[in-house]
N, C-alpha and C positions, 0 to 999 in steps of 0.2 A: 594676187594671182588672177590671171585671166582665164576663166573657165570656158570661155567661148572658143578658144583655140584648140581644145582637146579633140583628138581624133577618135572616131567611133570605129570599133572592129567587131566582127561577128565571132562568136564562140560556138563551135560545133560540139554537141554533147550527146550524140546519138548512138554511141557504141558502148554498151555495158561491158565492164571488165570485172574479172574476179581476181582477187589478190589476197594473200595471207598477210595479216597485219600483226605487228608485235603487240603482245598483250602483257598486262601487268596483273599478277595474282593478288587477290585481296580476300583474306579470310573473313567470312561472315557467318555468324551463328544463326542457323535457320531453325525454325520450329518444325517438329515432326507432325505428321498427320495423326489424328487421334483415332483413326479407324483401327479397331482391335485386330491383332494378328494372333490367331490361336495356335499357330504351329511354330512360331519363331520368336526370337527376342527382338523387340523394337530397337532398331539401330540407334545408337547414340554417337556414331562417328561424325565429327564435324564436317560440314559440307563447305566446299570452297567455291566461291563465286569469283570468276575472273572477268574483268572488264577491260574494254579497249581504252587505250590511253587518250586522255583528253587534255587540252590546255587548262590552266587554272581558271576557275570560273567564279571564285568568291571575291578575290581582291582585284577589282577592275574599276577603272575610271569610267565616267560616262562616255568619254570619247571611244575608248576601246570596246566597251560593252555594247555600243550601238550596233556593231557589225555581227555580234554574237547572239543578240537577243532572238533574232528570227531563227537561227540555227537551234538555240536552246528550246524554243517552243516547239519546233518541228520534231526534235528528238523526243520530247514528251508525248506528243501526239502519236508519233510512229510507234513508240513503245506500247502505249495503251491500245492502239489499233491491232498490233500484231499479237499481243497476248490474248486479246478478246476473241480473235478469229479462231484460234486453235489451242485450247487449253492443254489437251493431251500432247500436242506437238511440242509445247514449250518445255515439257519435262524430258525430252529426248537428250541422249548423250552424243549424237552424231554431230561433229563440229563442221561448220562451214562459214566462210566469210564472203561477203559480197560487197563490191564497191561499184556503184553505178553512176554513170555520168548524167543520167536523166533525173536524178533526185533533185528536189527543189533546194534552193539556197536560202530562201527566206520564208518566214511565216506570213500568212495573209494579214497579220496584225500590223506589219511594218509598211508604212506608206511608201510608194515608189518615189514620191517626191523627195523624200529624204535621201534616196540613193544618189540624187544628182548633186548633192552637196559634198564638198571635200571633207575628209576627216580632219577634225581639229587636232592639232599636235598635242601629245600627252603632256608636254612640258609647257604648254602655252599658259598665258595669264588667265586669271579667273574670268568668268563670263561677264560680259558687259552688255548694255542695252543694244548694241549693234550686232551682237552675236546671238544666234538662236539658242534658247534654253531647252529646247526639246530633248537633246541627248541627256541632259542632267535629270530632267523629270523622268524620262524613261528608265534611267539607271536606278533612281530611287524606287520607282514602282516595281522594277524588276527584283530588287533586293527584298522588298516587302512581300511580294507575291511568292518568291522562292521560299522564304522562311515559312509562310503559311502552308505552302504545298508540301514542304518536308514534314510538317507536323500533322497534316490531316490526310495526306495521301494514303488511301488504304493499301495500295500496292497489291502485290501477290505475296501471300504469307509463305507459300511453299514453292521453291524453284529448284530446278536441277542445277548441277554444276555446269556453268557455261564457260567454255574455253574460248569461244569466238563470238564476235558481235558484228553488227551491221552498222558501221558509222556513216554519217552523212558528210559529203564533201563540203569544205568551206566555200564561201561565196567566191565566184569567179571575179578576179580583180584585173584591172588593166594597167599594166606597167607600174604597179605599186601605188596607183592613185585611187584605188577603191571605188572605181566607177563601173557600173554595168554598161556594157557596150551597146546594148539595145534595150530600151524600156519595154518595147513590145515583147521581146523574148522573155524578159523578166516576168511580165504579167502572164504570158502563156505558160511559163514554167510553174507558176503558182497555181493556176487553174488546172493544169495537168496533174499536179500532185494531189489536189483536192479530189478530183474526180476519180483518180486511180485508187486513192486510199479509202474512199467510201464505197465505191461500187465494184471495183475489180481487184480484189486482193490476190488473185491467182498468180500474177507475175512474180510476187514475192515467194510464193510457196513452190513454184516449179523448180527452184534451185535446191530446196530442202523440204521434203514432204513431211518431215517429223519435227522440225523446230522453226518457230517464227523467227524471221530475220529482223529482230528489233534491237536497237541499241540499248545496252544495259545502262540504266539510269545512273547518273553520278550522285544521286541522292539516296541515302539510306532510308528504308521504309520506317514509318513512324511506329511507335510502340503499339503492341497489340491491345485492342480494346475488348474487354469482356462485357457482354451485354446479357443481363438476366433474361430468361425467356421461360414462358409457360408452354410446355409441349401440348400437342393436341390431346383432348380428352379421350379416354378409352383407347389409347394407343398401346399396342403390345410392345412396340419398340421403345417407347418412353413411358414406362409405368409410373403411376403417381407416387410422389415422395411422401407417403403418408403412413409409413410403417410405424406401428406401435407394438411394444412387447405384449405378449398375451396377458400378462398379469395387470397391465394398465388398460386393457380394452374394456368395453362396456360390460361384457359378461362377467369378467372378473370383478369389476367394481361393484356390480349389482350383487354378486355373491358376498363380497366383504360387507356391503351395506346390510344385507339380510342377516349376516352373522351378528353385526352390531345391534340390529333391531331385535333379534331374538334374545341377545344378552340383556339389552335394556328392558325388554318385556319380562324376562325371568327375574331380574333384580327388582323391578317394580312390584311384581307379584309377590315375591318373598317379603319385601318390606311392608307392603300393604296388608297382606294376609296375616303376617306375623303380628302386626300391631292390632288387628281386629279380632284375632282368635287366640291371643296369648300363646304365641309360638307356632311352630309348624308341626312337629311330631315329638313324641316322648323320647326321653333319653334311655338308651338300652345298649348292652354289650360293651360298655366302656370304650376305651380308645383303641381296641383291637378288633372291633366288629365292623360290619358293613356300613352301618350308619355313619361311623366316624370317617370312613373313607369318602362317603358322599358329601359330608359337610366339612371335612377337614382337608381333603385333597382334590376332589373333583372340580371345585370352582377354579383352583389354580390351573388345572389341566385345560379347562375351557379358555381361560385367559391366556395361557401359553399358545394355544392354537391361533388366536387372534393376533397375539404379539408377533409370532413367526410370519404370519400373513402380512402384517403391516411392515415388518422389516423387509420382506421381499418387494413390496410396493415401493418403499423408500429407496431401496437399492436400484430398482429399475428406473425410477424418476431421476436419480443421481446419474445413472449411466446415459440416459437419453437427453437430459436437459440441455447440455451444450449444443447438441445438434439441432434441437428444436429452436433454440435461440438463433443459431446461425441461419436457419431457414426463414426467419422473420424478415419482413420488408423494411422494418425500422432499423436504421443503422445504429442508433443508440442501444437498442436491445442486443445487438450483436457484438458490442464493443468488448465485453469481458468474457465472451463465450469460450474463447481459446484457453482461458485460465481457470475455468470452473473444474472442480474435481469430477472425475468420471468413475471413481470407486467409492463405495460407502465407507464412511469413517466410523469412529466409535460412536455408538448410540447413546453415550452418556449425556450428550448435549445435542440440541437440534441444529440442523443446517438451515441457515438463513439466507444463503445465496440464491440467485435466480430471481424470477419474477416475484412480486409481492404476494400474489395469491398462493403460489407454491410455497413460499416461506411460511405463510400462515398455516397451510396444510401440514408442513413438516413439524411445526411446533405442536399442533394437535396430535399428530401421529406419535410424536415423542412421548406424550403423556402416557402411552400404553405401558411404559416401563414400570409405572406405579400400580398397574392393575393386578399383577400377580401378588405382590406383598399385601395389597388391600384385600384381595380375594382370600388370602390366608387367614385373615381375621374377620371375615364377613359374618360368620355364624358363631354364636355362643349359646350356652345353656342358661336358662333363667328358672328361678323357683316358681312353680305354679301349683297351688293347692297341696303343698307338702311333697311335691315331686319336682322333677326337672324336665324341662322341654327345650328342644333346639329352637332357637329364634334368630332372626336376622338382626344384626346390629344396624339400627336405623341410620346413624351418621355415616357409616362406612358404605352402606347400600346406596344411599343417594349421592354420595361422592362418586362412586363407580358409575352411577347412571349419568352424571354430568360428564365424566371422562369419555364414556362411550358415545354420548351425544356429540361431543367435540370430534371424536374419531369419525363418526358418521358424517359430520360436516366436512372434515378433511377428505373423506372418500368421495363425497359429491363434488368438491372443488377439483380434486385431481381428475375424476372421471370427465367432468365437463371440460377441463383444460385440454385433455388429450383426445376428446371425442372429435373425430374427423380433423385432427390437427395435422398440418403440414410439418412434418418433422425433418424433412430433407433426407430421409433414409429410405433405402430400398430393402434393407433387412436389418436385423439386430446387430449392432457393432459390438460383438462380444470378445473378439480377439484382436491381436496386433494386425493380422492380415486384413481384417475388416477396416482398420484405420488406414492402412497403406493404400487401399483401393481408392480412397478419396483424393489422393494427391497427384497421380499421373495427369498431366495436362494443366496443373494448377499454375496460376501466375502469382501466387502469394508466398512463394518460398524464397524470394530474393533477399529477405531480411534475416534469414536464419544462419548464414555463415558465422561460425564462432559460438553459436548458442549451445553446441553440444558439450563444450568444456566449461560453461558457466556454472557457478556454484549452486544457485538456488533459483526458485521461480521468480523472485523479485527482480533479479538481474535480467532474466529472459523477458519479463513483462516490460521493463524499461527499454529493452532492445526492440520489442515489438509494439511499442506504444502507438496510440492513435490509429488503431486498426479496427476494421469492421468486416472481417471475412464472412463470406456468404457460402452456404452449402446448397447446391441445387443444379438446375440445368442452365447451360450457357450457350451463347453463340458469339461469333466474332464478325468483323467486317467481311470476311471471306465467305460468300454464300456456299462455296463448295465444301466447306469444312463441316457444315451441319451442326446439329445440336449435340452437346456432350455434357457430362456430369462430373463435377469435382468440387473441391473447396477453392474459391477464388475471390478476387477483389473486383468490385464493379469499376468500370471505366478504365482509363489508362493511368498507370501510376507514374506520371511524369515528375511529380515532386513528392517526396516522402519526408516525414518528420519523426523525430524521436524525442523522448523526454530524458534529460540528463541534468542532474544538479538542480532540479526544480524548474528548469527552463526548457522550452521547446526549440529544438535545433533541426534544420533541414539536413537530410542525409544525402550524400553524394551517391551516384549510381555508376555501375560499370556496364560496358557493352555486353557482357556475358549474361546479363539479367540478374546477377546476384549483387546485393549491396556489400560494399567492402566493410570488413570488420575493423573496428577502430583499435587495432592493436598490431604490433609488428609481426612479421612472419616468424621471427625467431621465438617470440612469446607463444604464438599459436602452436608451433611445432613442439615447443617444450611441453605445453599442456597435453598435446595429443599423445606424446610418447611417455608422459609421466605416469608412473604407476600410482602415485599419490592422487593424481587427478582421476585416473581411470577407476580406482576403487575408493573414491572419497565418500560416497553417500550410501547410507542404508537407513531405512526408517528407524525412528527413535525407539520404537518398541522392539526392534530386532537387534539393537546394538549390544555389544558384549556386556557393557556395564548393566544395562537394563535387564537382560536375560539372567545374568548371574545373580543380580540383586534379588529379582523375583524368585528365582530358584532357591536361594538360601533362605529367604524369608518364608516361603511356602514350606520348606522342609522343617524349619524351626517351629512354626505354628502348628503344622500337622503333627509333629512329634509331641508337642505340648498337649494338643487335644487328645491324642491317643493315651498319653500317660495319665492325664486327669480323668479321662473317661473310664479307665480300667483299674485304677488304684482302688484298693478296698475301701479306703476312707472317703474317697470322692467319686465312687463309681456312679456313672450316669444312670444306671438302672434303678437307683434308690430315689432319684429325683432330687429337687432342691427347693428351698424356700423362695417364694416369689419376690419378697422384699418390697412389694407394692400391693395395694388392696386387690383382692381377687374377686370380691363379690360384684355381680353385675347390677347396673341401675335399671330403671324402668324401661330404658331404650335398648337394653341388652348389652350395653358397653361395659366391659371389664378391663380395667387398667392392666392387670397381669396378663390376661389373654391377649390384649392388643400388643403389649410390649414384647412378649416372647413369641409372638407370631410375626409381627410386622418387621421387627429388627433383624431376626435371623434371615427372613426372606429378602430383605434389602441387601444384607451382606452377600447372600447367594446371588442376587441379581448383579451386584457389582463384580463379583468374580466371573460371572457369565459374560458380562459386557466387556470386561477388561481383556478377556481371552480372545474375543472376536477380532480385534486389530492384528493380533499375532497370526491368526488364521488367514485374514485377508492379505497381510503382508507376504506370507508364503505363496499364496495363490497368485498374487500380482507379480512377484519377482521370479517365479519359477521359469517362465519363458526366457527371461533375460539370463538366468543362470545357465540354461541350456545353450543359449547363443554364445555364452562366454567360454564354452569348451574349445580347446585348441584345434580340434578336428571339425568343429562346427556341428550342426545337427540338422535334422530334417524339419520341414515345415510342420509335420504332424506333431512333433514334440516341442515346438516353439511357437511359430507364428500363428498356428491354429488353436493353441490352447486357450480355452475360455473358462478357466476355473473361477474367475472373479464373478461371472454371471451365473454360475451354476448354483442350484440348491444344495444344501449340505450333503445329503445322501448321494445325489447325482454327482457331485464333485468327488466324493470318495470312490465311487465306482469307476469314474473316468481315470482318476489318478492311479488306481490299482492296475488298470489295463495298460497304462503307459509306463508303468514302472516307477512312478513318483510316490513312493511309499510314505515318505514323511508328510507330504501334502495330504495323502489319503487319511493317515492316522490323525493328524491335527484337525482336519476338516470334520472327521467323525466325532472327535472329542469336543470340538466347538459346539456341535449340535447336542451332544449328550449332556453338556454342562447346563442346559436349561433345567435339568433336574435339581440343580442346587437351590434356586429360589422356589421351585415348585414344592420340593419335599421339606425345605426348611420352614415354610409357612405353617405346616401342620405337625411339626416335630414335637412341640411341647403343648401340654394342655393342663389346666389346673384341676386337681382332684383332691378330695378330702380323704386322708389316710390317717387313721388313729387320731381323729379329732384335730388333725393338722392339715392345712391346705398346702399342698406341694405341687410344683410343676413337674409333671411326669412325662417322660419321653415315650414316643412311639418307637419301640426298639427296631422293628423291621426297617422303618424309614431311616433311622439313625445309622444302621449298618450299611444301608445303600449309600447314604451320604458320605460315610467314611470311605467307602470304596471309590466313589466319584472323586473325592478329594485326593486320594492316592493317584488316580488317573490324571488329575490336574497337575500334580507334581511331575509325573512322568512326561506329560505333554510339554512342560517347561524344559525339562532336561533334554528332550528330543531336539529342541530348537538350538541347543548350544553348538554342536559341531557343524562344519561345512556350510557356513553362511558367507564366507568371504567372496565366493563366486557370484553372489547376488548383489554385490556392490556395484554402483554405477557412478558416473560423474555428478549426476543430480537426480532428483526424484522423477518419477514417470506417472504422476497423478493426474495430469491434465493433458489436453490435446497438444498444446504448444510444446510441452516437454517431450512428448513422444515424437512429434514431428521433427524436433531438433536432431533426432538420431536417424532420420531417414530422408531429410530434405535433399541431400546430395547423392543418395545411393542410386546405383544402377538398377536396383529392383523396380524403380519407378518406370523404367523403360521395358521391363520384362513383359512378355505377352501374358503371363499368368495374372498380372494385376491390371491389364489393359481392358477396362470396361467389361468385366464379367457380368452377364445378365442376372445371375442368381448366386446365392451363397453356395449352393451345391456345385455350381459350375466353377466357382473359385476354388473350392476344395479339390475338385477333380484336377484342375490345372496344376495346383501346387503339389499334389501327390502323384502326378503322372511320372512315369519313368522316362529318363532321357534316352538318347540313342545308345548310350553305353549300358543301359539296363539298370541305372541307379537313380534314386530320387535326388533332386537338387538339395544341396546343403547350404545352410546359412550360418553366419557367424557375426558376432559383435566385435569389431576391431577397427584398425586403421586401414583405409582404402583410398584410392584415388577416385574422386567422385566425378560427377557429370560436368562440373565446371573446371575440371583439370587440376583441382587442388585436393590435398589430402584432407580427409575428414574422419571422424570417429562415429561409428554407428553400425547399423545392420547392412550387410552386403552378402550377396550370393558368392559362394566359393567356386573357383574354377571358371570364372567368366572369361570367355574367349577374348583374347587381345587385351586383357587388363592385368594389372599387377595383382599378386596374391594379397589376400586380406591378412594383415598382421594382428594376431590375437595375443594380447598381453596375458601372461600367466598370473595366477592369483597370488602367489607368494614369491 
């Protein structure tokens, strides 16, 4: 082909025109602003972005892409320029389309020399040494740079629904031969575009003062990147995340340390003085006088005070530890935080989860369960000069000293650990509402679909494997978004993994931000609507078989005790033979005194500790039972309940005010049952009657014990009825299990949970009356969630524009 015979023609492009262009709607899921709205519900309506129609840009040969590279680069430059000029204008809803003949046709990156060459035919043979390789090289570079830009382009995270766009005209071609008619006009066009785009943006905005006229990019924005950030110090807007419960603060830890030091000092004094002065005081008034109360019951009372204090400390550590781990910078420390229990378990064995130092402290704290039984046999009477004197049993006293020294060490370890510790908390997370506040704006919920119907924590942990969620302040690439607070994952979750069958597998992702559950829709729907799944789980201690078994056993044993104690032939008031030596040795140790003080107290301690899980189970499940009502319930009676973090008497008073009488009674009984080990330790004492050594009971304490045991049986019987409503698909003992019931809920977009500055502000929002004069009601049921799919969990009833929550009945 002879390129020299081509005719050059001028193209006039000096008359701008406006024209409506056909558009193609494309649904895009956009992120909401995290700016709190105190008067309305944050909208979760999907936003639609409509873009102007463009030719295919992915599957292009080097020949065809040569003419489009300049246009592509200019479109990106024009988009960035127009958005940066007027951020507020970009959110306008006023549509306008402009098409100007003065817009450039090429990027400055394209050499004008390449415009003089004819376009190589698409079906031509592969490149040869005689043919320029530039188009192929540019094509390869174009594809590589486009892929990078799609992944790293920060873009604009929040955009309004755009119905019109401002497209750039394709290059002017001459009679289909793809030649510019004048090289000088091409250069001037490029220079004119550069100068106008950088120095005089006004011509674009005079057509629409509220919306930049930029072409919508044909590239979807990359995934949002969460960046941990430390807010400015002493900022009222971003308070430090260093909340620690009162019982774990320095003042409380010092108080507990002083109690341990005083107990250690008292025990050492009694042991040393008793060994050097042949006892403490003389025996008088028998087992019914004031001295017997001082030496037989007062030590247990003091030990019970420290035991209750320690249990409060351990309960607070258990509640706070998952958040403290998620606030750490080390990702390994955060790995298991979601699956740590947040409620205290039975104190029969120590908790070893969490950091090693806290595990050691928990073991030392656990030793306090032996202090009350040991205090019950701390003192005995020894013969001195033909009389009897109260003396400290040396072995028991120094054993108690060792235990309280270890408790003191545990107190110091815990106090140091939480002193000025960044826990990631603004206030004490005592209720379900406090946990929900951590989720709005989170980017770590996309793995949760399907977890609400899983059977146990192990399955959920496999689903959420390889995670290291962090709790704290965040920011994103968008500087206009500011700093926000939630549970999130660092960086961009472009590739995710899960653990299945002992192997690590990569998980696919959806455009809606939620990971697809590896099960069919039919199976998921069957589980959601299945009553067997909905009412599958209840804690082991609250199951029918367990409650009925313990009730029957307690009734039989109590009946046997009453019969034996009051039969004339075996009446407890006559005492009984010890069957072991009763005489004390030089150290004050009496086998009979130790056996009949330590063993009854241990039995009482077991009864006390075994009843506590029943109490905690009721406290924990009461909010969920309220949410299971078919008419729903208010936040005050469900989401704001914090029985699990209350002290025994405090829980009783709160439950009475809210009408939860069974919780109130069981909580009060759980506290009163500390009398079982306390009184049992001083119940029997060896006395010489008619030249016979017999173990004689302290009858007032025995009658009190008998009454407490009857209350124990009543407490078990109270637990039998109306427990079915407390059943759930799986347990709610850790954060991951609770999050599985709210991850898709619309309450995450409610203004009430959107960045409340304080706990009192959260309570005020949740208890505020709506426009109709009623409090919002919440329920646990089946609802259509934020991702458009049905889920099982907590949702607000009567949400505008949403389907009603389907609450499955208990029977």
